[in-house]
VEXRONU-162303 format. One record per residue: residue in three letters; x, y, z of N, C-alpha, C, O, CB in turn. Coordinates in steps of 0.02 Angstrom, whole numbers, padded with zeros to 5 digits, always signed. Glycine has a CB too. Example, Ala and Ser with C-alpha at 12.3 -4.5 7.8 and 13.67 -1.06 7.14 Angstrom:
REM residues 2
ALA+00660-00284+00390+00615-00225+00390+00660-00165+00390+00712-00166+00423+00565-00224+00452;SER+00642-00112+00354+00684-00053+00357+00645+00002+00394+00670+00057+00402+00704-00030+00286;
END
This chain:
REM residues 77
MET+00212+00295+01519+00192+00227+01534+00148+00202+01478+00103+00238+01456+00156+00223+01602;ALA+00159+00142+01454+00121+00115+01398+00053+00091+01422+00043+00071+01479+00160+00057+01366;SER+00007+00094+01376-00061+00072+01390-00063-00005+01389-00026-00036+01351-00111+00101+01339;ARG-00105-00034+01429-00113-00107+01429-00173-00127+01387-00195-00185+01389-00120-00134+01501;ASP-00201-00080+01350-00257-00095+01306-00234-00139+01249-00177-00135+01227-00289-00030+01280;ILE-00279-00181+01226-00265-00224+01169-00298-00194+01108-00357-00178+01108-00290-00297+01181;ASN-00259-00185+01055-00284-00160+00991-00302-00220+00948-00267-00270+00948-00232-00114+00956;VAL-00356-00214+00910-00378-00267+00866-00385-00239+00796-00415-00186+00786-00446-00299+00890;ILE-00356-00274+00748-00364-00255+00678-00381-00320+00641-00350-00372+00652-00299-00221+00649;ALA-00430-00316+00597-00455-00377+00565-00469-00365+00491-00482-00309+00469-00517-00403+00599;LEU-00466-00419+00454-00481-00418+00383-00521-00481+00368-00501-00536+00386-00416-00415+00338;VAL-00578-00473+00335-00617-00529+00311-00608-00531+00236-00623-00483+00201-00694-00523+00332;LYS-00584-00587+00212-00569-00594+00140-00599-00660+00117-00572-00714+00131-00491-00591+00127;GLY-00654-00654+00081-00689-00715+00062-00714-00751+00124-00747-00721+00167-00644-00762+00019;GLY-00698-00814+00130-00718-00853+00188-00666-00853+00243-00674-00887+00294-00733-00923+00169;GLU-00612-00816+00234-00558-00814+00283-00561-00750+00325-00584-00698+00302-00490-00819+00248;ARG-00538-00758+00386-00534-00700+00431-00463-00696+00458-00435-00745+00483-00586-00706+00490;TYR-00435-00637+00453-00369-00624+00481-00378-00574+00538-00401-00517+00526-00318-00596+00426;VAL-00361-00594+00598-00370-00551+00657-00302-00545+00691-00270-00595+00707-00424-00580+00706;PHE-00281-00483+00703-00217-00469+00735-00230-00431+00799-00266-00380+00799-00170-00429+00687;LEU-00202-00454+00854-00207-00421+00919-00137-00398+00939-00088-00434+00931-00237-00470+00973;TYR-00133-00337+00964-00068-00311+00986-00080-00255+01036-00132-00223+01036-00026-00285+00926;ASP-00031-00244+01079-00034-00187+01124+00014-00134+01098+00050-00146+01050-00017-00207+01199;ASP+00016-00077+01129+00057-00022+01105+00131-00040+01104+00169-00016+01062+00046+00040+01147;ASP+00153-00082+01151+00223-00102+01154+00243-00150+01099+00302-00157+01084+00237-00132+01222;SER+00195-00185+01069+00211-00235+01018+00190-00212+00948+00180-00254+00904+00178-00301+01035;ARG+00182-00148+00938+00161-00120+00874+00209-00140+00817+00186-00161+00764+00156-00044+00878;GLU+00274-00134+00828+00323-00152+00777+00321-00227+00761+00328-00247+00704+00394-00132+00799;GLN+00311-00267+00812+00306-00339+00801+00243-00355+00760+00245-00400+00718+00305-00376+00869;ALA+00190-00320+00771+00128-00330+00732+00141-00314+00659+00116-00349+00615+00071-00287+00760;LEU+00178-00260+00645+00194-00242+00576+00236-00297+00543+00225-00313+00485+00231-00175+00574;ARG+00284-00325+00580+00324-00379+00552+00282-00442+00539+00293-00477+00490+00382-00397+00600;THR+00233-00454+00582+00189-00511+00572+00147-00503+00509+00137-00552+00473+00143-00519+00633;LEU+00124-00443+00496+00087-00431+00434+00130-00449+00374+00106-00480+00326+00064-00357+00429;ALA+00193-00430+00375+00239-00444+00319+00249-00520+00312+00250-00546+00256+00306-00409+00330;ARG+00258-00555+00368+00267-00628+00364+00205-00662+00334+00211-00708+00295+00281-00656+00433;GLN+00146-00638+00354+00085-00667+00327+00079-00654+00252+00058-00698+00214+00024-00639+00364;ALA+00097-00594+00231+00093-00576+00160+00142-00617+00119+00128-00632+00060+00106-00502+00150;ALA+00199-00635+00147+00250-00673+00112+00234-00748+00107+00266-00784+00070+00316-00664+00145;ASP+00184-00770+00144+00166-00841+00145+00122-00857+00084+00066-00834+00080+00128-00859+00211;PRO+00148-00896+00037+00110-00910-00024+00049-00955-00013+00006-00961-00058+00155-00942-00075;THR+00044-00986+00045-00014-01029+00058-00075-00990+00082-00129-01018+00089+00004-01082+00109;LEU-00066-00926+00096-00121-00884+00119-00145-00838+00064-00108-00821+00018-00099-00843+00180;SER-00207-00817+00069-00234-00768+00021-00219-00697+00044-00237-00649+00009-00309-00778+00012;PHE-00186-00690+00101-00168-00624+00128-00113-00595+00084-00058-00623+00080-00145-00630+00203;SER-00127-00538+00053-00080-00510+00004-00039-00453+00033-00051-00430+00090-00119-00484-00057;TRP+00010-00430-00006+00050-00373+00014+00006-00310+00018+00017-00267+00060+00109-00361-00035;TYR-00043-00306-00025-00090-00249-00022-00128-00251+00044-00135-00200+00078-00140-00250-00082;ASP-00152-00310+00064-00187-00317+00128-00142-00295+00185-00164-00260+00230-00211-00390+00139;ALA-00079-00317+00183-00031-00299+00235-00020-00224+00237-00016-00194+00291+00036-00336+00225;ALA-00015-00193+00179-00004-00120+00176-00063-00082+00205-00054-00033+00242+00009-00098+00105;VAL-00123-00103+00189-00183-00070+00215-00187-00076+00291-00200-00027+00326-00247-00099+00182;LEU-00176-00136+00316-00179-00146+00389-00121-00111+00424-00131-00084+00479-00177-00221+00405;ALA-00063-00110+00394-00006-00075+00424-00020+00000+00429-00002+00032+00479+00058-00086+00382;GLN-00053+00027+00379-00071+00098+00381-00119+00112+00439-00113+00163+00473-00102+00120+00314;LYS-00166+00067+00449-00213+00074+00505-00177+00070+00572-00192+00107+00619-00268+00021+00501;ILE-00128+00025+00577-00090+00019+00639-00051+00083+00652-00051+00109+00708-00041-00041+00636;ARG-00020+00110+00600+00018+00172+00609-00026+00231+00626-00006+00275+00665+00058+00187+00546;GLN-00086+00234+00597-00132+00288+00612-00157+00284+00684-00177+00334+00713-00191+00287+00564;ASN-00156+00225+00712-00181+00214+00779-00126+00223+00832-00136+00209+00891-00210+00144+00785;THR-00067+00247+00811-00012+00259+00857-00030+00315+00905-00048+00370+00883+00053+00275+00819;PRO-00026+00303+00970-00043+00356+01017+00007+00413+01012+00068+00402+01005-00044+00329+01088;ARG-00017+00473+01015+00026+00532+01013+00051+00547+01083+00016+00535+01132-00011+00593+00983;PRO+00112+00572+01087+00138+00590+01153+00095+00644+01185+00068+00688+01151+00212+00614+01148;ARG+00089+00639+01250+00049+00690+01285+00087+00755+01287+00147+00756+01299+00032+00667+01357;ARG+00051+00809+01276+00082+00875+01279+00083+00900+01351+00036+00890+01389+00045+00926+01234;LEU+00137+00931+01367+00143+00961+01434+00109+01029+01433+00113+01065+01382+00217+00967+01457;PRO+00076+01048+01486+00046+01115+01488+00100+01169+01485+00154+01160+01513+00002+01123+01550;LEU+00085+01223+01453+00132+01278+01448+00134+01316+01514+00083+01328+01547+00114+01325+01390;ALA+00195+01336+01532+00203+01377+01593+00184+01448+01575+00193+01470+01518+00277+01372+01621;PRO+00159+01486+01623+00143+01556+01609+00207+01595+01591+00261+01580+01617+00108+01589+01670;ARG+00199+01642+01547+00257+01683+01528+00280+01727+01585+00239+01756+01621+00241+01726+01466;ALA+00345+01732+01593+00373+01770+01649+00365+01845+01638+00364+01883+01687+00447+01753+01657;ASP+00359+01867+01576+00355+01939+01564+00284+01967+01568+00273+02027+01560+00385+01955+01495;ARG+00235+01924+01580+00166+01947+01587+00152+01967+01659+00173+01934+01706+00116+01893+01563;ARG+00115+02021+01664+00094+02041+01732+00024+02016+01743-00018+02020+01698+00097+02119+01741;THR+00012+01991+01801-00055+01965+01817-00095+02013+01857-00152+01999+01875-00050+01901+01854;
END
């Protein structure tokens, strides 16, 4: 089950602030949004900025939960 927590990633660049909000289910959409912003020539948001923030988004990916190991059948208790 996906978390309903909201992730926030932000960049302050000069007098501008870029703030991106996303949940775990919209992680890929957030990455695409970074690319669209970097491609916009009217913004100071660069491809480098997008790459740095994308790396942070990927590092924040929740890891799957591990299942507990069952006791070995050949062990005597």
